[in-house]
KEPAVO-195302 format. One record per residue (C-alpha): residue in three letters; chain; x, y, z. Coordinates in nm, 4 decimals. Layout:
BEGIN
ALA | A | X | Y | Z;
...
END
This chain:
BEGIN
MET | A | 2.5589 | 3.3606 | 2.3168;
LYS | A | 2.3150 | 3.2789 | 2.0392;
GLN | A | 2.4672 | 3.0468 | 1.7737;
THR | A | 2.3362 | 2.9426 | 1.4376;
PRO | A | 2.2046 | 2.5862 | 1.4552;
LEU | A | 2.4221 | 2.3114 | 1.3236;
ALA | A | 2.1705 | 2.1990 | 1.0638;
LEU | A | 2.1663 | 2.5530 | 0.9225;
ARG | A | 2.5507 | 2.5849 | 0.9324;
MET | A | 2.5865 | 2.2564 | 0.7405;
ARG | A | 2.3649 | 2.3586 | 0.4583;
PRO | A | 2.5400 | 2.2818 | 0.1243;
SER | A | 2.6635 | 2.5853 | -0.0718;
ASN | A | 2.7001 | 2.3931 | -0.3943;
ILE | A | 2.4725 | 2.1461 | -0.5673;
ASN | A | 2.7526 | 1.8861 | -0.5678;
ASP | A | 2.7572 | 1.8941 | -0.1852;
ILE | A | 2.3816 | 1.7899 | -0.1553;
ILE | A | 2.3404 | 1.4510 | 0.0218;
GLY | A | 2.0774 | 1.2240 | -0.1312;
GLN | A | 1.8107 | 1.3232 | -0.3936;
GLU | A | 2.0269 | 1.1723 | -0.6686;
HIS | A | 1.7132 | 1.1451 | -0.8870;
LEU | A | 1.7250 | 1.5232 | -0.9126;
VAL | A | 2.0827 | 1.6339 | -0.8637;
GLY | A | 2.2729 | 1.3235 | -0.9759;
ASP | A | 2.4703 | 1.3277 | -1.3020;
GLY | A | 2.2407 | 1.3955 | -1.5960;
LYS | A | 1.9341 | 1.4544 | -1.3768;
ILE | A | 1.7052 | 1.7342 | -1.4221;
ILE | A | 1.8217 | 1.9976 | -1.1680;
GLN | A | 2.1848 | 1.9135 | -1.2332;
ARG | A | 2.1130 | 1.9677 | -1.6102;
MET | A | 1.9591 | 2.3070 | -1.5266;
VAL | A | 2.2605 | 2.4140 | -1.3332;
THR | A | 2.5000 | 2.2869 | -1.5929;
ALA | A | 2.3156 | 2.4686 | -1.8676;
GLU | A | 2.2769 | 2.7802 | -1.6437;
ARG | A | 1.9094 | 2.7868 | -1.7253;
LEU | A | 1.7322 | 2.7956 | -1.3924;
ALA | A | 1.3541 | 2.7682 | -1.4072;
SER | A | 1.0892 | 2.8360 | -1.1314;
MET | A | 1.0219 | 2.5171 | -0.9338;
ILE | A | 0.8439 | 2.3809 | -0.6294;
LEU | A | 1.0296 | 2.1358 | -0.4152;
PHE | A | 0.8105 | 1.9161 | -0.2004;
GLY | A | 0.8711 | 1.6372 | 0.0403;
PRO | A | 0.8782 | 1.5287 | 0.4011;
PRO | A | 1.0443 | 1.7541 | 0.6664;
GLY | A | 1.4247 | 1.7377 | 0.6823;
THR | A | 1.4838 | 1.6186 | 0.3285;
GLY | A | 1.6749 | 1.9328 | 0.2326;
LYS | A | 1.4271 | 2.1366 | 0.0382;
THR | A | 1.5474 | 2.4805 | 0.1472;
SER | A | 1.9102 | 2.3636 | 0.1461;
MET | A | 1.8770 | 2.2426 | -0.2113;
ALA | A | 1.7137 | 2.5701 | -0.3174;
VAL | A | 2.0001 | 2.7767 | -0.1742;
ALA | A | 2.2637 | 2.5426 | -0.3091;
ILE | A | 2.1105 | 2.5697 | -0.6625;
ALA | A | 2.1187 | 2.9455 | -0.6591;
GLU | A | 2.4658 | 2.9673 | -0.5094;
SER | A | 2.5982 | 2.7046 | -0.7640;
LEU | A | 2.5011 | 2.9649 | -1.0303;
SER | A | 2.6205 | 3.2712 | -0.8210;
MET | A | 2.2682 | 3.4103 | -0.8396;
PRO | A | 2.1457 | 3.6645 | -0.5781;
ILE | A | 1.9078 | 3.4954 | -0.3331;
ARG | A | 1.6453 | 3.6229 | -0.1075;
MET | A | 1.4596 | 3.3915 | 0.1392;
LEU | A | 1.1059 | 3.4571 | 0.2619;
ASN | A | 0.8297 | 3.2612 | 0.4268;
ALA | A | 0.4812 | 3.2723 | 0.2708;
VAL | A | 0.3194 | 3.2824 | 0.6149;
ALA | A | 0.5475 | 3.5060 | 0.8190;
ASP | A | 0.6533 | 3.7587 | 0.5611;
LYS | A | 0.4140 | 4.0232 | 0.4177;
LYS | A | 0.3461 | 4.1403 | 0.0745;
LYS | A | 0.5675 | 4.4465 | 0.1481;
ASP | A | 0.8639 | 4.2104 | 0.1876;
MET | A | 0.7965 | 4.0647 | -0.1528;
GLU | A | 0.7778 | 4.4218 | -0.2946;
ILE | A | 1.1207 | 4.4881 | -0.1580;
VAL | A | 1.2604 | 4.1719 | -0.3242;
VAL | A | 1.1079 | 4.2803 | -0.6580;
GLU | A | 1.2699 | 4.6208 | -0.6258;
GLU | A | 1.6020 | 4.4564 | -0.5656;
ALA | A | 1.5483 | 4.2334 | -0.8602;
LYS | A | 1.4882 | 4.5371 | -1.0834;
MET | A | 1.8120 | 4.6894 | -0.9662;
SER | A | 2.0218 | 4.3687 | -1.0148;
GLY | A | 1.8292 | 4.2304 | -1.3131;
HIS | A | 1.7249 | 3.9090 | -1.1554;
ILE | A | 1.6722 | 3.7420 | -0.8132;
VAL | A | 1.6098 | 3.3850 | -0.6982;
LEU | A | 1.3325 | 3.3967 | -0.4342;
VAL | A | 1.3339 | 3.0976 | -0.1999;
LEU | A | 0.9883 | 3.0866 | -0.0533;
ASP | A | 0.9214 | 2.8474 | 0.2407;
GLU | A | 0.5674 | 2.7264 | 0.3099;
VAL | A | 0.4780 | 2.8136 | -0.0466;
HIS | A | 0.1433 | 2.6316 | -0.0139;
ARG | A | 0.0332 | 2.9033 | 0.2310;
LEU | A | 0.0774 | 3.1786 | -0.0257;
ASP | A | -0.2372 | 3.3931 | -0.0119;
LYS | A | -0.4018 | 3.5451 | -0.3158;
PRO | A | -0.2736 | 3.9076 | -0.2812;
LYS | A | 0.0848 | 3.7892 | -0.2618;
GLN | A | 0.0242 | 3.5410 | -0.5407;
ASP | A | -0.1226 | 3.8012 | -0.7673;
PHE | A | 0.1688 | 4.0330 | -0.6954;
LEU | A | 0.4293 | 3.7634 | -0.7770;
LEU | A | 0.2766 | 3.6162 | -1.0925;
PRO | A | 0.3730 | 3.8931 | -1.3512;
HIS | A | 0.7324 | 3.8912 | -1.2137;
LEU | A | 0.7469 | 3.5116 | -1.2637;
GLU | A | 0.6149 | 3.5577 | -1.6124;
SER | A | 0.8772 | 3.8192 | -1.7010;
ASN | A | 1.1439 | 3.6032 | -1.5425;
LEU | A | 1.2536 | 3.8938 | -1.3196;
ILE | A | 1.2095 | 3.6485 | -1.0306;
THR | A | 1.2869 | 3.2811 | -1.0327;
LEU | A | 1.0782 | 3.1245 | -0.7614;
ILE | A | 1.1937 | 2.8130 | -0.5712;
GLY | A | 0.9080 | 2.7259 | -0.3439;
CYS | A | 0.9474 | 2.4732 | -0.0648;
THR | A | 0.6636 | 2.2778 | 0.1013;
THR | A | 0.5854 | 1.9584 | 0.2853;
SER | A | 0.2408 | 1.9423 | 0.1223;
ASN | A | 0.1558 | 1.7760 | -0.2027;
PRO | A | 0.1524 | 2.0707 | -0.4524;
TYR | A | -0.1193 | 1.9022 | -0.6575;
HIS | A | -0.3533 | 1.9342 | -0.3529;
SER | A | -0.2228 | 2.2593 | -0.1922;
ILE | A | -0.0615 | 2.4877 | -0.4456;
ASN | A | -0.2788 | 2.7349 | -0.6401;
PRO | A | -0.2975 | 2.6270 | -1.0072;
ALA | A | -0.1849 | 2.9657 | -1.1257;
ILE | A | 0.1442 | 2.9228 | -0.9360;
ARG | A | 0.1750 | 2.5496 | -1.0045;
SER | A | 0.1443 | 2.5933 | -1.3797;
ARG | A | 0.4428 | 2.8266 | -1.3829;
CYS | A | 0.6696 | 2.5912 | -1.1963;
HIS | A | 0.8347 | 2.2605 | -1.2309;
LEU | A | 0.7352 | 2.0205 | -0.9487;
PHE | A | 1.0117 | 1.8137 | -0.7995;
GLU | A | 0.9538 | 1.5636 | -0.5168;
LEU | A | 1.2276 | 1.5094 | -0.2616;
HIS | A | 1.2443 | 1.1605 | -0.1047;
PRO | A | 1.3087 | 1.0707 | 0.2551;
LEU | A | 1.6813 | 1.0365 | 0.3110;
THR | A | 1.8217 | 0.6926 | 0.3634;
VAL | A | 2.0106 | 0.5832 | 0.6753;
SER | A | 2.3308 | 0.5980 | 0.4784;
ASN | A | 2.2465 | 0.9468 | 0.3656;
ILE | A | 2.1927 | 1.0597 | 0.7255;
LYS | A | 2.5101 | 0.8843 | 0.8447;
MET | A | 2.7089 | 1.0735 | 0.5750;
ALA | A | 2.5725 | 1.4014 | 0.6955;
VAL | A | 2.6497 | 1.3256 | 1.0658;
LYS | A | 3.0081 | 1.2256 | 0.9722;
ARG | A | 3.0446 | 1.5360 | 0.7636;
ALA | A | 2.9337 | 1.7536 | 1.0589;
LEU | A | 3.1803 | 1.5780 | 1.2915;
THR | A | 3.4782 | 1.6403 | 1.0600;
ASP | A | 3.3897 | 1.9882 | 0.9224;
LYS | A | 3.6218 | 2.2463 | 1.0887;
LYS | A | 3.4483 | 2.5515 | 0.9617;
ASN | A | 3.0774 | 2.4782 | 1.0280;
GLY | A | 3.0784 | 2.1588 | 1.2178;
PHE | A | 3.2695 | 2.0011 | 1.5106;
GLY | A | 3.5983 | 1.9314 | 1.3303;
LYS | A | 3.7932 | 2.1510 | 1.5744;
LEU | A | 3.6680 | 1.9588 | 1.8710;
ASP | A | 3.7829 | 1.6178 | 1.9905;
VAL | A | 3.4587 | 1.4151 | 1.9686;
SER | A | 3.4457 | 1.0410 | 1.9892;
VAL | A | 3.1224 | 0.8884 | 1.8623;
THR | A | 3.0703 | 0.5074 | 1.8989;
ASN | A | 2.9417 | 0.3164 | 1.5987;
GLU | A | 2.6222 | 0.2329 | 1.7917;
ALA | A | 2.5596 | 0.6040 | 1.8590;
LEU | A | 2.6307 | 0.6903 | 1.4956;
ASP | A | 2.3850 | 0.4277 | 1.3794;
HIS | A | 2.1207 | 0.5534 | 1.6303;
PHE | A | 2.1527 | 0.9152 | 1.5052;
SER | A | 2.1076 | 0.7890 | 1.1487;
GLN | A | 1.8311 | 0.5378 | 1.2066;
SER | A | 1.6095 | 0.7184 | 1.4573;
ALA | A | 1.5896 | 1.0364 | 1.2491;
ASN | A | 1.3467 | 0.8563 | 1.0144;
GLY | A | 1.4924 | 1.0274 | 0.7083;
ASP | A | 1.5005 | 1.3685 | 0.8617;
MET | A | 1.8566 | 1.5134 | 0.8402;
ARG | A | 1.7615 | 1.8151 | 1.0503;
ALA | A | 1.6516 | 1.5875 | 1.3334;
ALA | A | 1.9729 | 1.3925 | 1.3225;
LEU | A | 2.1941 | 1.7051 | 1.3224;
ASN | A | 1.9943 | 1.8659 | 1.5995;
GLY | A | 2.0354 | 1.5499 | 1.8054;
LEU | A | 2.4106 | 1.5433 | 1.7334;
GLU | A | 2.4440 | 1.9131 | 1.8254;
LEU | A | 2.2639 | 1.8538 | 2.1609;
ALA | A | 2.4840 | 1.5557 | 2.2282;
VAL | A | 2.8128 | 1.7395 | 2.1616;
SER | A | 2.7037 | 2.0585 | 2.3410;
SER | A | 2.5733 | 1.8775 | 2.6508;
THR | A | 2.8541 | 1.6239 | 2.6910;
PRO | A | 3.1408 | 1.7275 | 2.9129;
GLU | A | 3.4941 | 1.6605 | 2.8141;
ASP | A | 3.7044 | 1.3964 | 3.0007;
GLN | A | 4.0460 | 1.4660 | 3.1388;
ASP | A | 4.1910 | 1.4267 | 2.7974;
HIS | A | 3.9495 | 1.6923 | 2.6629;
ILE | A | 3.7530 | 1.4339 | 2.4650;
LYS | A | 3.3810 | 1.4325 | 2.4346;
HIS | A | 3.2510 | 1.0724 | 2.4357;
ILE | A | 2.9162 | 1.0255 | 2.2627;
THR | A | 2.7737 | 0.6776 | 2.3429;
LEU | A | 2.4539 | 0.5052 | 2.2443;
SER | A | 2.2866 | 0.6027 | 2.5685;
VAL | A | 2.3742 | 0.9689 | 2.4988;
ALA | A | 2.2447 | 0.9437 | 2.1516;
GLU | A | 1.9216 | 0.7898 | 2.2771;
GLU | A | 1.8791 | 1.0650 | 2.5307;
CYS | A | 1.9391 | 1.3390 | 2.2751;
MET | A | 1.7266 | 1.1851 | 2.0046;
GLN | A | 1.4594 | 1.0997 | 2.2643;
LYS | A | 1.4152 | 0.7583 | 2.1031;
LYS | A | 1.5423 | 0.4213 | 2.2195;
SER | A | 1.7634 | 0.2191 | 1.9949;
PHE | A | 1.5689 | -0.0065 | 1.7708;
SER | A | 1.7409 | -0.2901 | 1.5840;
HIS | A | 1.5952 | -0.2612 | 1.2340;
ASP | A | 1.7965 | -0.1889 | 0.9220;
LYS | A | 1.5798 | -0.0596 | 0.6386;
ASP | A | 1.8241 | -0.1978 | 0.3826;
GLY | A | 1.8990 | -0.5331 | 0.5525;
ASP | A | 1.7579 | -0.8810 | 0.5220;
ALA | A | 1.5742 | -0.8424 | 0.8615;
HIS | A | 1.3613 | -0.5620 | 0.7136;
TYR | A | 1.2323 | -0.7899 | 0.4369;
ASP | A | 1.1597 | -1.0548 | 0.6969;
VAL | A | 0.9450 | -0.8054 | 0.8872;
LEU | A | 0.7664 | -0.6975 | 0.5701;
SER | A | 0.6974 | -1.0697 | 0.4798;
ALA | A | 0.5702 | -1.1321 | 0.8414;
PHE | A | 0.3555 | -0.8170 | 0.8134;
GLN | A | 0.1789 | -0.9395 | 0.5004;
LYS | A | 0.1464 | -1.2950 | 0.6139;
SER | A | -0.0026 | -1.1916 | 0.9539;
ILE | A | -0.2672 | -0.9844 | 0.7753;
ARG | A | -0.3375 | -1.2680 | 0.5296;
GLY | A | -0.3654 | -1.5014 | 0.8338;
SER | A | -0.6081 | -1.2563 | 1.0008;
ASP | A | -0.3859 | -1.2261 | 1.3080;
VAL | A | -0.4607 | -0.8581 | 1.3942;
ASN | A | -0.2217 | -0.8471 | 1.6884;
ALA | A | 0.0692 | -0.9675 | 1.4901;
ALA | A | -0.0126 | -0.7375 | 1.2029;
LEU | A | -0.0087 | -0.4346 | 1.4414;
HIS | A | 0.3175 | -0.5560 | 1.5984;
TYR | A | 0.4947 | -0.5710 | 1.2601;
LEU | A | 0.3316 | -0.2456 | 1.1550;
GLY | A | 0.4799 | -0.0876 | 1.4713;
ARG | A | 0.8281 | -0.2130 | 1.3828;
LEU | A | 0.8014 | -0.0733 | 1.0282;
ILE | A | 0.6913 | 0.2640 | 1.1699;
GLU | A | 0.9866 | 0.2682 | 1.4038;
ALA | A | 1.2028 | 0.2036 | 1.1071;
GLY | A | 1.0467 | 0.5054 | 0.9384;
ASP | A | 0.9627 | 0.3146 | 0.6221;
LEU | A | 0.6236 | 0.4580 | 0.5187;
ASP | A | 0.6908 | 0.3743 | 0.1505;
SER | A | 0.7122 | 0.0021 | 0.2178;
ILE | A | 0.4155 | 0.0056 | 0.4524;
ALA | A | 0.2030 | 0.1902 | 0.1956;
ARG | A | 0.3078 | -0.0437 | -0.0891;
ARG | A | 0.2328 | -0.3549 | 0.1127;
MET | A | -0.1023 | -0.2360 | 0.2480;
ILE | A | -0.2292 | -0.1632 | -0.1075;
VAL | A | -0.0978 | -0.4912 | -0.2460;
ILE | A | -0.2501 | -0.6868 | 0.0429;
ALA | A | -0.5871 | -0.5195 | -0.0019;
TYR | A | -0.6093 | -0.6462 | -0.3600;
GLU | A | -0.4023 | -0.9675 | -0.3492;
ASP | A | -0.5182 | -1.1224 | -0.0190;
ILE | A | -0.8619 | -0.9610 | 0.0408;
GLY | A | -0.9736 | -0.8806 | -0.3132;
LEU | A | -1.3379 | -0.9539 | -0.3882;
ALA | A | -1.4054 | -1.0692 | -0.0336;
ASN | A | -1.4161 | -0.6980 | 0.0632;
PRO | A | -1.3678 | -0.4842 | -0.2479;
GLN | A | -1.3868 | -0.1540 | -0.0596;
ALA | A | -1.0685 | -0.2543 | 0.1398;
GLY | A | -0.8535 | -0.1455 | -0.1597;
PRO | A | -0.9872 | 0.2086 | -0.1918;
ARG | A | -0.9898 | 0.2475 | 0.1835;
ALA | A | -0.6354 | 0.1398 | 0.2075;
ILE | A | -0.5279 | 0.3833 | -0.0515;
ALA | A | -0.7205 | 0.6611 | 0.1292;
ALA | A | -0.5370 | 0.5656 | 0.4505;
VAL | A | -0.1979 | 0.5764 | 0.2762;
GLU | A | -0.2716 | 0.9127 | 0.1265;
ALA | A | -0.3795 | 1.0493 | 0.4692;
ALA | A | -0.0639 | 0.9056 | 0.6247;
GLU | A | 0.1583 | 1.0637 | 0.3568;
ARG | A | -0.0165 | 1.3897 | 0.3874;
ILE | A | 0.0080 | 1.4283 | 0.7701;
GLY | A | 0.3346 | 1.2512 | 0.8265;
PHE | A | 0.4637 | 1.0802 | 1.1379;
PRO | A | 0.3746 | 1.0596 | 1.4247;
GLU | A | 0.0089 | 1.1159 | 1.3369;
ALA | A | 0.0412 | 0.8924 | 1.0258;
ARG | A | 0.0188 | 0.5897 | 1.2514;
ILE | A | -0.3473 | 0.6624 | 1.3123;
PRO | A | -0.4974 | 0.6069 | 0.9647;
LEU | A | -0.2498 | 0.3216 | 0.9174;
ALA | A | -0.3704 | 0.1447 | 1.2311;
VAL | A | -0.7343 | 0.1817 | 1.1288;
SER | A | -0.6634 | 0.0331 | 0.7824;
ILE | A | -0.4440 | -0.2599 | 0.9172;
VAL | A | -0.7229 | -0.3671 | 1.1572;
GLU | A | -0.9687 | -0.3677 | 0.8773;
LEU | A | -0.7354 | -0.5596 | 0.6407;
ALA | A | -0.6452 | -0.8165 | 0.9029;
LEU | A | -1.0041 | -0.8870 | 1.0038;
SER | A | -1.1572 | -0.8816 | 0.6459;
PRO | A | -1.2496 | -1.2057 | 0.4805;
LYS | A | -0.9815 | -1.3190 | 0.2342;
SER | A | -1.0020 | -1.4024 | -0.1374;
ASN | A | -0.7318 | -1.4172 | -0.4089;
THR | A | -0.9571 | -1.5625 | -0.6737;
ALA | A | -0.9496 | -1.2553 | -0.9071;
TYR | A | -0.5765 | -1.2282 | -0.9563;
LYS | A | -0.5295 | -1.6047 | -0.9539;
ALA | A | -0.7822 | -1.6246 | -1.2376;
LEU | A | -0.5837 | -1.3583 | -1.4290;
ASP | A | -0.2586 | -1.5486 | -1.3586;
ASN | A | -0.4176 | -1.8634 | -1.5071;
ALA | A | -0.5133 | -1.6737 | -1.8203;
LEU | A | -0.1735 | -1.5210 | -1.8495;
ALA | A | -0.0093 | -1.8670 | -1.8185;
ASP | A | -0.2060 | -1.9786 | -2.1146;
ILE | A | -0.1176 | -1.6667 | -2.3193;
ARG | A | 0.2476 | -1.6960 | -2.2412;
SER | A | 0.2574 | -2.0588 | -2.3382;
GLY | A | 0.1121 | -1.9754 | -2.6820;
LYS | A | -0.2486 | -2.0626 | -2.6144;
THR | A | -0.4338 | -1.7766 | -2.7614;
GLY | A | -0.6286 | -1.8497 | -3.0786;
THR | A | -0.8278 | -1.6155 | -3.3052;
VAL | A | -1.0872 | -1.3809 | -3.1749;
PRO | A | -1.4308 | -1.5189 | -3.2889;
SER | A | -1.5583 | -1.3408 | -3.5934;
HIS | A | -1.8785 | -1.2178 | -3.4307;
LEU | A | -1.6667 | -1.0335 | -3.1718;
LYS | A | -1.4336 | -0.8589 | -3.4124;
ASP | A | -1.4381 | -0.4832 | -3.4675;
THR | A | -1.6974 | -0.3526 | -3.7061;
HIS | A | -1.6145 | 0.0208 | -3.6976;
TYR | A | -1.4637 | 0.0383 | -4.0493;
GLN | A | -1.5810 | 0.0063 | -4.4028;
GLY | A | -1.5738 | -0.3473 | -4.5280;
ALA | A | -1.5848 | -0.5141 | -4.1883;
LYS | A | -1.9138 | -0.6904 | -4.2749;
ASP | A | -1.7770 | -0.8055 | -4.6016;
LEU | A | -1.5094 | -0.9909 | -4.4028;
GLY | A | -1.7822 | -1.1521 | -4.1877;
HIS | A | -1.6870 | -0.9423 | -3.8818;
GLY | A | -1.9627 | -0.8783 | -3.6232;
ILE | A | -2.2210 | -1.0851 | -3.7963;
ASP | A | -2.4431 | -1.2851 | -3.5635;
TYR | A | -2.3194 | -1.0889 | -3.2586;
LYS | A | -2.5920 | -1.0892 | -2.9932;
TYR | A | -2.6146 | -0.7668 | -2.7974;
PRO | A | -2.6623 | -0.8777 | -2.4307;
HIS | A | -2.8744 | -0.5800 | -2.3297;
HIS | A | -3.1436 | -0.6931 | -2.5771;
TYR | A | -3.1985 | -1.0115 | -2.3630;
LYS | A | -3.3423 | -1.0860 | -2.0287;
ASN | A | -3.1030 | -1.0243 | -1.7464;
SER | A | -2.8647 | -0.8618 | -1.9981;
TRP | A | -2.7076 | -1.2011 | -2.0672;
ILE | A | -2.7105 | -1.4418 | -2.3625;
ASP | A | -2.5110 | -1.7517 | -2.4309;
GLN | A | -2.2577 | -1.6929 | -2.7112;
GLN | A | -1.8899 | -1.7848 | -2.7535;
TYR | A | -1.6417 | -1.5263 | -2.6319;
LEU | A | -1.3188 | -1.7235 | -2.5987;
PRO | A | -1.1301 | -1.8284 | -2.9035;
ASP | A | -1.2014 | -2.1770 | -3.0401;
ALA | A | -0.8842 | -2.3248 | -2.8844;
LEU | A | -0.9939 | -2.2084 | -2.5344;
LYS | A | -1.3693 | -2.2015 | -2.5593;
HIS | A | -1.4203 | -2.4521 | -2.2721;
LYS | A | -1.1494 | -2.3078 | -2.0553;
THR | A | -1.2325 | -2.1925 | -1.6899;
TYR | A | -1.0130 | -1.9472 | -1.5180;
TYR | A | -1.2222 | -1.7992 | -1.2411;
GLU | A | -1.3436 | -2.0096 | -0.9485;
PRO | A | -1.5493 | -1.8040 | -0.6998;
LYS | A | -1.4911 | -1.8420 | -0.3239;
ASN | A | -1.7537 | -1.8400 | -0.0512;
SER | A | -1.5711 | -1.5539 | 0.1306;
GLY | A | -1.7383 | -1.2319 | 0.2080;
LYS | A | -2.0891 | -1.1174 | 0.0988;
PHE | A | -1.9704 | -0.9478 | -0.2121;
GLU | A | -1.7949 | -1.2463 | -0.3644;
GLN | A | -2.0704 | -1.4749 | -0.2456;
ALA | A | -2.3152 | -1.2626 | -0.4558;
LEU | A | -2.0710 | -1.2703 | -0.7541;
GLY | A | -2.0444 | -1.6486 | -0.7080;
GLN | A | -2.4207 | -1.6941 | -0.7235;
VAL | A | -2.4352 | -1.4898 | -1.0470;
TYR | A | -2.1449 | -1.6887 | -1.1952;
LYS | A | -2.3022 | -2.0172 | -1.0936;
LYS | A | -2.6371 | -1.9307 | -1.2430;
ILE | A | -2.4795 | -1.8263 | -1.5735;
GLN | A | -2.2935 | -2.1551 | -1.5878;
GLN | A | -2.6145 | -2.3476 | -1.5135;
ASP | A | -2.8030 | -2.1581 | -1.7760;
LYS | A | -2.5372 | -2.2374 | -2.0411;
LYS | A | -2.5792 | -2.6021 | -1.9682;
GLN | A | -2.9496 | -2.5850 | -2.0162;
GLN | A | -2.9370 | -2.4082 | -2.3551;
END
């Protein structure tokens, strides 16, 4: 007999039952404020699969006792939307929860727009795509955009425990024994996807026979089989996670591409794309910097591609970028130079801006001696002329020391060295 999936049965019916997404539904946060004020506005909920977009949409509407209709922008036709609009005219208002909203074609969009304008329909669109890239501006401009974050291990564990004890929609009426190791595995291997965890739990419970005492025992091996992923000892919130992140960055800094890929793999298994992305971008500018300036933009592009396509394919652009970062020449001269300048500023070594560099875009500036004797570099050979730029107290200070690392910084170093030599000769 066909049964509604556990993940669907466990959808919250009230905004207060939503697990995670505290930045949207916590006390005083924007969606909670909408519900409290009973002023629901059209919105687009976007984020990775299994983060509860559709569940949140339904819970919001049900919290306000509003009539709901659920459609899919791909599977349902314009005729289905016309039916929803007719129902809205009869009832006065309807909340339309529209999955795959980024696939809404122009005829459907043109049909919906006037009804959004008149507030006959409140649209809650759900999508895994970035709405800034994928949603038509006409729809996007009429909706608030709210990003849902991947659920934490503790969020997933809470959902699994709730499903085990819920007597109406979960397994509360059954005698199910789940080991702590199995519970951890359901929570960790789901990679922030609540639907995946609940699907795995449902398969485990339904496929495990009862013992002589009518108890279903869910062990780690059962959880691994039902989640189709081996147990991996890595706690995203624990000290070991930060040790792996540290080893990840230091391996890239040390140009050990094999170690870098190993630690990347461990972070991917932990499902922590946010930390991977942040470290990659920091590394590209902190450790590689001027030695390979294109590493930064390419790392950002790889991160954006990974975020857009999601796991498991996200590993592909990440791997390409990590190999480049690990094998690139390394230079930290730019940010170290800035840190040296900041150290002077924070210790009170600033001084007054030289008069010839001061702003002249106001009446009376010249009377104060501002801008006089300023030499415009473009009027000189090589667009360079020796004049004082630093304040008097720091005029002989040197912050930047070029490094002979990578062709780009080598070229910058030659220019820097020539300028210093020319200054000495003048």
